[in-house]
A tleap script that builds the chain and sets N, CA, C and O, in Angstrom:
source leaprc.protein.ff14SB
mol = sequence {
  NMET TYR CYS ILE ASP ASP LYS ASP PHE PRO
  CYS SER THR SER LEU THR MET ARG TYR ILE
  GLY GLY LYS TRP LYS ALA VAL ILE LEU LEU
  HIE LEU ILE GLU LYS LYS ARG TYR SER GLU
  LEU ARG ARG GLU CYS PRO ALA ILE THR GLU
  ARG THR LEU SER LEU GLN LEU LYS GLU LEU
  GLU GLU ASP GLY LEU VAL THR ARG THR VAL
  HIE THR ASP LYS ALA PRO LEU LYS VAL ASP
  TYR GLU LEU THR LYS PHE GLY LYS THR LEU
  ILE PRO LEU LEU MET SER ILE ALA ASP TRP
  GLY LYS GLU THR ALA ALA SER ASN ASN ARG
  ILE LYS MET LYS ASN MET CVAL
}
set mol.1.N position { 36.933 46.360 1.524 }
set mol.1.CA position { 35.700 47.145 1.549 }
set mol.1.C position { 34.542 46.146 1.417 }
set mol.1.O position { 34.591 45.214 0.614 }
set mol.2.N position { 33.490 46.370 2.235 }
set mol.2.CA position { 32.274 45.599 2.133 }
set mol.2.C position { 31.096 46.520 1.852 }
set mol.2.O position { 31.136 47.710 2.164 }
set mol.3.N position { 30.059 45.963 1.265 }
set mol.3.CA position { 28.904 46.775 0.856 }
set mol.3.C position { 27.619 46.032 1.149 }
set mol.3.O position { 27.463 44.888 0.723 }
set mol.4.N position { 26.682 46.658 1.874 }
set mol.4.CA position { 25.358 46.110 2.098 }
set mol.4.C position { 24.380 47.208 1.766 }
set mol.4.O position { 24.513 48.334 2.247 }
set mol.5.N position { 23.413 46.895 0.961 }
set mol.5.CA position { 22.341 47.833 0.589 }
set mol.5.C position { 22.930 49.186 0.173 }
set mol.5.O position { 22.471 50.239 0.616 }
set mol.6.N position { 23.961 49.136 -0.691 }
set mol.6.CA position { 24.658 50.335 -1.195 }
set mol.6.C position { 25.349 51.135 -0.132 }
set mol.6.O position { 25.694 52.289 -0.387 }
set mol.7.N position { 25.575 50.598 1.046 }
set mol.7.CA position { 26.348 51.311 2.050 }
set mol.7.C position { 27.669 50.590 2.223 }
set mol.7.O position { 27.714 49.371 2.392 }
set mol.8.N position { 28.759 51.372 2.176 }
set mol.8.CA position { 30.095 50.789 2.260 }
set mol.8.C position { 30.555 50.711 3.722 }
set mol.8.O position { 30.281 51.589 4.541 }
set mol.9.N position { 31.273 49.606 4.004 }
set mol.9.CA position { 31.915 49.385 5.308 }
set mol.9.C position { 33.336 49.128 5.087 }
set mol.9.O position { 33.674 48.240 4.304 }
set mol.10.N position { 34.245 49.874 5.751 }
set mol.10.CA position { 35.661 49.788 5.509 }
set mol.10.C position { 36.326 48.512 5.994 }
set mol.10.O position { 37.403 48.157 5.513 }
set mol.11.N position { 35.689 47.796 6.963 }
set mol.11.CA position { 36.313 46.590 7.514 }
set mol.11.C position { 35.155 45.634 8.017 }
set mol.11.O position { 33.985 46.004 8.109 }
set mol.12.N position { 35.588 44.428 8.316 }
set mol.12.CA position { 34.590 43.438 8.801 }
set mol.12.C position { 34.028 43.808 10.158 }
set mol.12.O position { 32.886 43.464 10.464 }
set mol.13.N position { 34.818 44.516 10.995 }
set mol.13.CA position { 34.291 44.918 12.300 }
set mol.13.C position { 33.142 45.921 12.122 }
set mol.13.O position { 32.127 45.837 12.815 }
set mol.14.N position { 33.301 46.834 11.226 }
set mol.14.CA position { 32.187 47.836 11.027 }
set mol.14.C position { 30.988 47.120 10.428 }
set mol.14.O position { 29.845 47.469 10.723 }
set mol.15.N position { 31.232 46.148 9.612 }
set mol.15.CA position { 30.110 45.380 9.070 }
set mol.15.C position { 29.353 44.616 10.135 }
set mol.15.O position { 28.123 44.574 10.125 }
set mol.16.N position { 30.094 44.007 11.061 }
set mol.16.CA position { 29.461 43.287 12.180 }
set mol.16.C position { 28.652 44.260 13.063 }
set mol.16.O position { 27.537 43.966 13.493 }
set mol.17.N position { 29.275 45.448 13.316 }
set mol.17.CA position { 28.554 46.421 14.156 }
set mol.17.C position { 27.323 46.985 13.484 }
set mol.17.O position { 26.412 47.478 14.150 }
set mol.18.N position { 27.293 46.913 12.179 }
set mol.18.CA position { 26.097 47.331 11.437 }
set mol.18.C position { 24.869 46.462 11.874 }
set mol.18.O position { 23.737 46.942 11.925 }
set mol.19.N position { 25.140 45.207 12.176 }
set mol.19.CA position { 24.086 44.288 12.593 }
set mol.19.C position { 23.831 44.292 14.126 }
set mol.19.O position { 22.683 44.183 14.556 }
set mol.20.N position { 24.857 44.414 14.912 }
set mol.20.CA position { 24.635 44.287 16.370 }
set mol.20.C position { 24.965 45.552 17.174 }
set mol.20.O position { 24.863 45.554 18.400 }
set mol.21.N position { 25.356 46.619 16.484 }
set mol.21.CA position { 25.777 47.844 17.148 }
set mol.21.C position { 24.592 48.566 17.815 }
set mol.21.O position { 23.429 48.242 17.576 }
set mol.22.N position { 24.916 49.516 18.625 }
set mol.22.CA position { 23.895 50.232 19.362 }
set mol.22.C position { 23.818 49.740 20.793 }
set mol.22.O position { 24.470 48.767 21.173 }
set mol.23.N position { 23.012 50.427 21.574 }
set mol.23.CA position { 22.931 50.116 23.004 }
set mol.23.C position { 22.252 48.773 23.295 }
set mol.23.O position { 22.631 48.100 24.253 }
set mol.24.N position { 21.268 48.369 22.500 }
set mol.24.CA position { 20.397 47.324 22.908 }
set mol.24.C position { 20.398 46.087 21.996 }
set mol.24.O position { 19.938 45.032 22.433 }
set mol.25.N position { 20.875 46.165 20.795 }
set mol.25.CA position { 20.727 45.040 19.876 }
set mol.25.C position { 21.377 43.740 20.387 }
set mol.25.O position { 20.761 42.675 20.331 }
set mol.26.N position { 22.617 43.830 20.884 }
set mol.26.CA position { 23.308 42.646 21.327 }
set mol.26.C position { 22.582 42.072 22.598 }
set mol.26.O position { 22.508 40.859 22.797 }
set mol.27.N position { 22.080 42.960 23.399 }
set mol.27.CA position { 21.367 42.480 24.617 }
set mol.27.C position { 20.020 41.687 24.166 }
set mol.27.O position { 19.709 40.605 24.663 }
set mol.28.N position { 19.329 42.289 23.258 }
set mol.28.CA position { 18.105 41.611 22.778 }
set mol.28.C position { 18.444 40.294 22.129 }
set mol.28.O position { 17.785 39.286 22.384 }
set mol.29.N position { 19.458 40.285 21.297 }
set mol.29.CA position { 19.860 39.039 20.588 }
set mol.29.C position { 20.244 37.972 21.620 }
set mol.29.O position { 19.891 36.801 21.482 }
set mol.30.N position { 20.959 38.396 22.636 }
set mol.30.CA position { 21.398 37.416 23.659 }
set mol.30.C position { 20.160 36.806 24.403 }
set mol.30.O position { 20.151 35.623 24.746 }
set mol.31.N position { 19.161 37.623 24.628 }
set mol.31.CA position { 17.925 37.153 25.294 }
set mol.31.C position { 17.128 36.217 24.358 }
set mol.31.O position { 16.349 35.376 24.805 }
set mol.32.N position { 17.360 36.400 23.023 }
set mol.32.CA position { 16.636 35.586 22.082 }
set mol.32.C position { 17.351 34.288 21.695 }
set mol.32.O position { 16.930 33.622 20.749 }
set mol.33.N position { 18.400 33.920 22.390 }
set mol.33.CA position { 18.989 32.638 22.096 }
set mol.33.C position { 17.908 31.537 22.288 }
set mol.33.O position { 17.923 30.503 21.620 }
set mol.34.N position { 17.021 31.794 23.182 }
set mol.34.CA position { 15.822 30.915 23.285 }
set mol.34.C position { 14.592 31.768 22.854 }
set mol.34.O position { 14.529 32.966 23.128 }
set mol.35.N position { 13.669 31.144 22.205 }
set mol.35.CA position { 12.480 31.824 21.680 }
set mol.35.C position { 11.770 32.500 22.902 }
set mol.35.O position { 11.668 31.930 23.988 }
set mol.36.N position { 11.303 33.716 22.656 }
set mol.36.CA position { 10.626 34.485 23.731 }
set mol.36.C position { 9.373 35.160 23.158 }
set mol.36.O position { 9.278 35.506 21.980 }
set mol.37.N position { 8.447 35.315 24.059 }
set mol.37.CA position { 7.292 36.170 23.722 }
set mol.37.C position { 7.717 37.623 24.010 }
set mol.37.O position { 8.626 37.894 24.794 }
set mol.38.N position { 7.006 38.539 23.330 }
set mol.38.CA position { 7.322 39.946 23.448 }
set mol.38.C position { 7.234 40.343 25.016 }
set mol.38.O position { 8.082 41.087 25.509 }
set mol.39.N position { 6.263 39.860 25.703 }
set mol.39.CA position { 6.111 40.224 27.126 }
set mol.39.C position { 7.260 39.682 27.964 }
set mol.39.O position { 7.658 40.296 28.955 }
set mol.40.N position { 7.806 38.501 27.553 }
set mol.40.CA position { 8.990 38.012 28.292 }
set mol.40.C position { 10.203 38.921 28.074 }
set mol.40.O position { 10.928 39.237 29.017 }
set mol.41.N position { 10.411 39.327 26.852 }
set mol.41.CA position { 11.481 40.257 26.567 }
set mol.41.C position { 11.348 41.515 27.352 }
set mol.41.O position { 12.339 42.003 27.895 }
set mol.42.N position { 10.149 42.073 27.439 }
set mol.42.CA position { 9.943 43.294 28.251 }
set mol.42.C position { 10.318 43.100 29.679 }
set mol.42.O position { 10.937 43.977 30.282 }
set mol.43.N position { 9.946 41.920 30.270 }
set mol.43.CA position { 10.287 41.657 31.682 }
set mol.43.C position { 11.783 41.464 31.833 }
set mol.43.O position { 12.352 41.937 32.817 }
set mol.44.N position { 12.445 40.794 30.907 }
set mol.44.CA position { 13.857 40.521 30.993 }
set mol.44.C position { 14.725 41.703 30.686 }
set mol.44.O position { 15.893 41.707 31.073 }
set mol.45.N position { 14.228 42.690 30.026 }
set mol.45.CA position { 14.941 43.894 29.648 }
set mol.45.C position { 14.183 45.135 30.123 }
set mol.45.O position { 13.716 45.925 29.302 }
set mol.46.N position { 14.060 45.308 31.409 }
set mol.46.CA position { 13.253 46.393 31.935 }
set mol.46.C position { 13.805 47.811 31.652 }
set mol.46.O position { 13.042 48.778 31.678 }
set mol.47.N position { 15.100 47.942 31.388 }
set mol.47.CA position { 15.688 49.215 31.124 }
set mol.47.C position { 15.432 49.692 29.723 }
set mol.47.O position { 15.653 50.866 29.428 }
set mol.48.N position { 14.976 48.829 28.854 }
set mol.48.CA position { 14.661 49.243 27.498 }
set mol.48.C position { 13.208 49.752 27.448 }
set mol.48.O position { 12.306 49.085 27.955 }
set mol.49.N position { 12.981 50.907 26.852 }
set mol.49.CA position { 11.636 51.400 26.722 }
set mol.49.C position { 10.867 50.535 25.707 }
set mol.49.O position { 11.451 49.904 24.826 }
set mol.50.N position { 9.590 50.535 25.863 }
set mol.50.CA position { 8.779 49.706 24.961 }
set mol.50.C position { 8.995 50.128 23.498 }
set mol.50.O position { 9.122 49.281 22.615 }
set mol.51.N position { 9.034 51.422 23.260 }
set mol.51.CA position { 9.254 51.950 21.925 }
set mol.51.C position { 10.566 51.476 21.331 }
set mol.51.O position { 10.634 51.007 20.195 }
set mol.52.N position { 11.616 51.618 22.150 }
set mol.52.CA position { 12.962 51.192 21.695 }
set mol.52.C position { 13.066 49.701 21.438 }
set mol.52.O position { 13.721 49.276 20.486 }
set mol.53.N position { 12.440 48.925 22.261 }
set mol.53.CA position { 12.426 47.501 22.060 }
set mol.53.C position { 11.714 47.117 20.759 }
set mol.53.O position { 12.203 46.287 19.991 }
set mol.54.N position { 10.570 47.726 20.530 }
set mol.54.CA position { 9.808 47.491 19.281 }
set mol.54.C position { 10.636 47.907 18.047 }
set mol.54.O position { 10.683 47.173 17.060 }
set mol.55.N position { 11.266 49.045 18.103 }
set mol.55.CA position { 12.086 49.522 16.958 }
set mol.55.C position { 13.282 48.607 16.717 }
set mol.55.O position { 13.600 48.270 15.577 }
set mol.56.N position { 13.936 48.213 17.796 }
set mol.56.CA position { 15.144 47.347 17.627 }
set mol.56.C position { 14.738 45.984 17.075 }
set mol.56.O position { 15.400 45.446 16.187 }
set mol.57.N position { 13.648 45.429 17.603 }
set mol.57.CA position { 13.174 44.134 17.065 }
set mol.57.C position { 12.819 44.282 15.625 }
set mol.57.O position { 13.098 43.359 14.859 }
set mol.58.N position { 12.230 45.357 15.188 }
set mol.58.CA position { 11.848 45.580 13.815 }
set mol.58.C position { 13.111 45.577 12.943 }
set mol.58.O position { 13.154 44.930 11.896 }
set mol.59.N position { 14.132 46.307 13.390 }
set mol.59.CA position { 15.409 46.370 12.656 }
set mol.59.C position { 16.061 45.014 12.579 }
set mol.59.O position { 16.557 44.593 11.533 }
set mol.60.N position { 16.049 44.340 13.713 }
set mol.60.CA position { 16.680 42.944 13.700 }
set mol.60.C position { 15.948 42.001 12.787 }
set mol.60.O position { 16.554 41.121 12.175 }
set mol.61.N position { 14.606 42.180 12.686 }
set mol.61.CA position { 13.811 41.386 11.775 }
set mol.61.C position { 14.138 41.727 10.304 }
set mol.61.O position { 14.293 40.846 9.458 }
set mol.62.N position { 14.235 43.046 10.038 }
set mol.62.CA position { 14.536 43.486 8.703 }
set mol.62.C position { 15.933 43.032 8.241 }
set mol.62.O position { 16.147 42.781 7.055 }
set mol.63.N position { 16.874 42.932 9.184 }
set mol.63.CA position { 18.201 42.463 8.878 }
set mol.63.C position { 18.334 40.936 8.762 }
set mol.63.O position { 19.400 40.413 8.437 }
set mol.64.N position { 17.217 40.235 9.037 }
set mol.64.CA position { 17.187 38.804 8.881 }
set mol.64.C position { 17.775 38.038 10.066 }
set mol.64.O position { 18.080 36.851 9.947 }
set mol.65.N position { 17.944 38.742 11.256 }
set mol.65.CA position { 18.527 38.082 12.397 }
set mol.65.C position { 17.427 37.478 13.295 }
set mol.65.O position { 17.692 36.511 14.008 }
set mol.66.N position { 16.223 38.018 13.274 }
set mol.66.CA position { 15.148 37.641 14.132 }
set mol.66.C position { 13.887 37.340 13.259 }
set mol.66.O position { 13.681 37.970 12.222 }
set mol.67.N position { 13.091 36.410 13.684 }
set mol.67.CA position { 11.864 36.183 13.075 }
set mol.67.C position { 10.735 36.450 14.081 }
set mol.67.O position { 10.866 36.184 15.276 }
set mol.68.N position { 9.635 36.977 13.563 }
set mol.68.CA position { 8.473 37.323 14.409 }
set mol.68.C position { 7.310 36.464 13.961 }
set mol.68.O position { 6.986 36.374 12.777 }
set mol.69.N position { 6.669 35.812 14.987 }
set mol.69.CA position { 5.508 34.964 14.693 }
set mol.69.C position { 4.311 35.468 15.491 }
set mol.69.O position { 4.362 35.570 16.717 }
set mol.70.N position { 3.261 35.773 14.791 }
set mol.70.CA position { 2.016 36.256 15.429 }
set mol.70.C position { 1.063 35.088 15.531 }
set mol.70.O position { 0.751 34.419 14.546 }
set mol.71.N position { 0.604 34.860 16.761 }
set mol.71.CA position { -0.410 33.785 17.013 }
set mol.71.C position { -1.776 34.466 17.096 }
set mol.71.O position { -2.048 35.228 18.024 }
set mol.72.N position { -2.635 34.176 16.102 }
set mol.72.CA position { -3.937 34.831 16.075 }
set mol.72.C position { -5.087 33.891 16.481 }
set mol.72.O position { -6.265 34.243 16.424 }
set mol.73.N position { -4.679 32.668 16.899 }
set mol.73.CA position { -5.713 31.701 17.227 }
set mol.73.C position { -6.499 31.996 18.486 }
set mol.73.O position { -7.628 31.533 18.651 }
set mol.74.N position { -5.910 32.750 19.351 }
set mol.74.CA position { -6.616 33.128 20.644 }
set mol.74.C position { -6.368 34.587 20.962 }
set mol.74.O position { -5.357 35.183 20.590 }
set mol.75.N position { -7.372 35.143 21.690 }
set mol.75.CA position { -7.152 36.476 22.193 }
set mol.75.C position { -6.611 36.309 23.616 }
set mol.75.O position { -7.033 35.363 24.281 }
set mol.76.N position { -5.749 37.118 24.115 }
set mol.76.CA position { -5.134 38.234 23.395 }
set mol.76.C position { -4.069 37.754 22.382 }
set mol.76.O position { -3.560 36.637 22.478 }
set mol.77.N position { -3.761 38.598 21.446 }
set mol.77.CA position { -2.747 38.280 20.420 }
set mol.77.C position { -1.419 37.974 21.051 }
set mol.77.O position { -1.019 38.688 21.970 }
set mol.78.N position { -0.705 36.949 20.612 }
set mol.78.CA position { 0.597 36.602 21.168 }
set mol.78.C position { 1.593 36.658 20.051 }
set mol.78.O position { 1.337 36.203 18.937 }
set mol.79.N position { 2.766 37.239 20.372 }
set mol.79.CA position { 3.851 37.398 19.395 }
set mol.79.C position { 5.132 36.745 19.948 }
set mol.79.O position { 5.541 37.045 21.069 }
set mol.80.N position { 5.762 35.858 19.171 }
set mol.80.CA position { 6.992 35.221 19.544 }
set mol.80.C position { 8.127 35.777 18.672 }
set mol.80.O position { 7.932 36.086 17.496 }
set mol.81.N position { 9.306 35.896 19.274 }
set mol.81.CA position { 10.478 36.294 18.556 }
set mol.81.C position { 11.520 35.205 18.777 }
set mol.81.O position { 11.648 34.663 19.875 }
set mol.82.N position { 12.287 34.885 17.683 }
set mol.82.CA position { 13.394 33.963 17.860 }
set mol.82.C position { 14.461 34.284 16.772 }
set mol.82.O position { 14.195 34.934 15.760 }
set mol.83.N position { 15.689 33.776 17.060 }
set mol.83.CA position { 16.726 33.978 16.122 }
set mol.83.C position { 16.503 33.146 14.871 }
set mol.83.O position { 16.038 32.009 14.947 }
set mol.84.N position { 16.831 33.706 13.741 }
set mol.84.CA position { 16.810 32.902 12.492 }
set mol.84.C position { 18.072 32.107 12.420 }
set mol.84.O position { 18.934 32.219 13.291 }
set mol.85.N position { 18.200 31.288 11.373 }
set mol.85.CA position { 19.431 30.517 11.175 }
set mol.85.C position { 20.634 31.485 11.115 }
set mol.85.O position { 21.660 31.241 11.748 }
set mol.86.N position { 20.501 32.552 10.370 }
set mol.86.CA position { 21.466 33.594 10.264 }
set mol.86.C position { 21.755 34.258 11.617 }
set mol.86.O position { 22.918 34.494 11.945 }
set mol.87.N position { 20.729 34.560 12.398 }
set mol.87.CA position { 20.883 35.104 13.719 }
set mol.87.C position { 21.652 34.188 14.636 }
set mol.87.O position { 22.457 34.646 15.448 }
set mol.88.N position { 21.404 32.849 14.510 }
set mol.88.CA position { 22.065 31.931 15.421 }
set mol.88.C position { 23.579 31.881 15.169 }
set mol.88.O position { 24.332 31.425 16.030 }
set mol.89.N position { 24.012 32.329 14.036 }
set mol.89.CA position { 25.473 32.382 13.775 }
set mol.89.C position { 26.154 33.368 14.738 }
set mol.89.O position { 27.363 33.281 14.951 }
set mol.90.N position { 25.393 34.298 15.317 }
set mol.90.CA position { 25.919 35.276 16.266 }
set mol.90.C position { 26.074 34.749 17.686 }
set mol.90.O position { 26.713 35.403 18.511 }
set mol.91.N position { 25.510 33.590 17.992 }
set mol.91.CA position { 25.529 33.045 19.378 }
set mol.91.C position { 26.970 33.002 19.963 }
set mol.91.O position { 27.192 33.506 21.063 }
set mol.92.N position { 27.945 32.406 19.239 }
set mol.92.CA position { 29.299 32.358 19.825 }
set mol.92.C position { 29.844 33.794 20.149 }
set mol.92.O position { 30.493 33.998 21.175 }
set mol.93.N position { 29.580 34.709 19.306 }
set mol.93.CA position { 30.021 36.098 19.474 }
set mol.93.C position { 29.325 36.716 20.694 }
set mol.93.O position { 29.984 37.324 21.538 }
set mol.94.N position { 27.970 36.560 20.791 }
set mol.94.CA position { 27.211 37.084 21.873 }
set mol.94.C position { 27.666 36.510 23.218 }
set mol.94.O position { 27.780 37.232 24.208 }
set mol.95.N position { 27.925 35.181 23.234 }
set mol.95.CA position { 28.372 34.557 24.459 }
set mol.95.C position { 29.801 35.046 24.868 }
set mol.95.O position { 30.096 35.221 26.050 }
set mol.96.N position { 30.628 35.248 23.894 }
set mol.96.CA position { 31.951 35.820 24.177 }
set mol.96.C position { 31.869 37.221 24.767 }
set mol.96.O position { 32.602 37.556 25.697 }
set mol.97.N position { 30.993 38.017 24.232 }
set mol.97.CA position { 30.786 39.368 24.755 }
set mol.97.C position { 30.291 39.292 26.186 }
set mol.97.O position { 30.793 40.010 27.051 }
set mol.98.N position { 29.290 38.413 26.458 }
set mol.98.CA position { 28.778 38.243 27.821 }
set mol.98.C position { 29.875 37.738 28.788 }
set mol.98.O position { 29.989 38.210 29.919 }
set mol.99.N position { 30.644 36.803 28.324 }
set mol.99.CA position { 31.740 36.231 29.184 }
set mol.99.C position { 32.746 37.290 29.468 }
set mol.99.O position { 33.212 37.398 30.602 }
set mol.100.N position { 33.104 38.077 28.499 }
set mol.100.CA position { 34.123 39.179 28.667 }
set mol.100.C position { 33.590 40.097 29.766 }
set mol.100.O position { 34.322 40.456 30.688 }
set mol.101.N position { 32.330 40.471 29.668 }
set mol.101.CA position { 31.708 41.389 30.669 }
set mol.101.C position { 31.813 40.815 32.061 }
set mol.101.O position { 32.198 41.513 32.999 }
set mol.102.N position { 31.461 39.497 32.208 }
set mol.102.CA position { 31.565 38.877 33.525 }
set mol.102.C position { 32.954 38.854 34.051 }
set mol.102.O position { 33.191 39.191 35.211 }
set mol.103.N position { 33.927 38.444 33.182 }
set mol.103.CA position { 35.312 38.431 33.615 }
set mol.103.C position { 35.834 39.811 33.968 }
set mol.103.O position { 36.587 39.961 34.931 }
set mol.104.N position { 35.451 40.799 33.219 }
set mol.104.CA position { 35.868 42.169 33.508 }
set mol.104.C position { 35.296 42.626 34.795 }
set mol.104.O position { 35.995 43.264 35.583 }
set mol.105.N position { 34.006 42.319 35.060 }
set mol.105.CA position { 33.374 42.753 36.297 }
set mol.105.C position { 34.024 42.045 37.459 }
set mol.105.O position { 34.170 42.666 38.512 }
set mol.106.N position { 34.431 40.783 37.351 }
set mol.106.CA position { 35.002 40.052 38.453 }
set mol.106.C position { 36.407 40.490 38.747 }
set mol.106.O position { 36.871 40.348 39.878 }
set mol.107.N position { 37.129 41.040 37.724 }
set mol.107.CA position { 38.535 41.352 37.926 }
set mol.107.C position { 38.796 42.892 38.072 }
set mol.107.O position { 39.932 43.313 38.294 }
set mol.108.N position { 37.734 43.703 37.946 }
set mol.108.CA position { 37.900 45.117 38.025 }
set mol.108.C position { 37.277 45.671 39.265 }
set mol.108.O position { 36.058 45.580 39.410 }
set mol.109.N position { 38.039 46.247 40.182 }
set mol.109.CA position { 37.522 46.749 41.426 }
set mol.109.C position { 36.544 47.880 41.275 }
set mol.109.O position { 35.781 48.148 42.203 }
set mol.110.N position { 36.532 48.562 40.139 }
set mol.110.CA position { 35.598 49.682 39.944 }
set mol.110.C position { 34.235 49.214 39.596 }
set mol.110.O position { 33.281 49.978 39.742 }
set mol.111.N position { 34.078 47.999 39.142 }
set mol.111.CA position { 32.769 47.471 38.666 }
set mol.111.C position { 32.164 46.694 39.808 }
set mol.111.O position { 32.807 45.772 40.310 }
set mol.112.N position { 30.991 47.009 40.236 }
set mol.112.CA position { 30.288 46.333 41.283 }
set mol.112.C position { 29.037 45.641 40.706 }
set mol.112.O position { 28.350 46.207 39.855 }
set mol.113.N position { 28.747 44.418 41.175 }
set mol.113.CA position { 27.530 43.764 40.785 }
set mol.113.C position { 26.425 44.174 41.724 }
set mol.113.O position { 26.618 44.190 42.940 }
set mol.114.N position { 25.244 44.513 41.172 }
set mol.114.CA position { 24.139 44.925 41.954 }
set mol.114.C position { 23.112 43.742 41.940 }
set mol.114.O position { 22.975 43.017 40.956 }
set mol.115.N position { 22.427 43.603 43.056 }
set mol.115.CA position { 21.374 42.608 43.072 }
set mol.115.C position { 20.201 43.053 42.199 }
set mol.115.O position { 19.709 44.171 42.355 }
set mol.116.N position { 19.747 42.193 41.283 }
set mol.116.CA position { 18.644 42.471 40.416 }
set mol.116.C position { 17.381 41.840 41.017 }
set mol.116.O position { 17.385 40.696 41.472 }
set mol.117.N position { 16.340 42.605 41.001 }
set mol.117.CA position { 15.106 42.107 41.506 }
set mol.117.C position { 14.329 41.405 40.398 }
set mol.117.O position { 13.230 40.904 40.638 }
savepdb mol mol.pdb
quit
């Protein structure tokens, strides 16, 4: 049994999913392997609504996986996001998930790759 913030997790998998679970967190984290501006994330993740992206980034920041830097030296305001040292520990897992998806798509006749614009 594992416990974070007084919430119990029955196994290490459920603990991991506490951090990266949901429809978009793993996708966002994968895009943040390299530091990105908020606007870059919006362009790279067009299927995520702006509200959802903002909420997920806030949760990832609260969990200590992502850091947010606001640049106030020039207008317009610029915000960068990047993985923390703790967040970078997820890179091998995120890459494995991405590789599994590519291999599954390549070997499964039901999955088709679409051209992305």
